[in-house]
N, C-alpha and C positions, 0 to 999 in steps of 0.2 A: 352565372349562366353557362351551361355546357356548350362546348364548341360543336358546330355541325360536322358531319362526316366530310363534307366538301372542304371545310376549313382545315380540318386535320390533314386531309390528303394534300391540300395546297401547301401547308407547312412542311410536310414530309418531302414533297417535290423540291421545294426551295432548299431545304437542308441538304438533300442529296446532291443538288446542283452547286451550291455555294459554300458549304461548310465542310471543312475537314475535321475529323474527330480523332483524337488520340486518347487512349486509355492508359492509365498507370495504376498500379496496385500498391496499397500500403498494408502491411500486416496489422491486424486488429490489436495484437498484443504489443505493438511498438517494436517488434523485432527488427524492423527495417530502419530504426532510429528516429522515426517520426510517425505520428498517427494522423488520422483524418481530423481529429479535434485540434491538433497542433496547427495544421494548415488553416482550418477555419478560424481559429483564434488569431493567428498571425494576419490573415486577410482582414479580419474585422478591426484589428489594431491599426492596420495601415489605411483603413477606410476604403477598402476595395472588396469586390466580389472575389470568391475563390478563383473563378476563371481568370479574372484580371490579374490577381496576385500571382498565379502560376505562370501566366503568359509573361508578365514582367520579370519574374525570376528567370525564366528561360531566356528571354531577350538579354537580360543582364549577363547571364553566363556566356551566351554567344558573343556578346560584345566585349567580353573580358572585364565586366564590371564598370565599364565607362559610360553606361547609359544614364542620362539624366531624365527625371520625371518632372 
């Protein structure tokens, strides 16, 4: 079932208020050393969503690799 216009607007208001977004880019040809598929496969192998996987990787880097999950 399609979301109503009011529902979409409410979701947009919530995201603008509560969610920070960061975009990063990967070269499609793998020129950056990693592809989108690499990230998706690694996340799946870890049993995590891509968002969760990337957040955990960033947290690990910030904590110097000492973070326990």
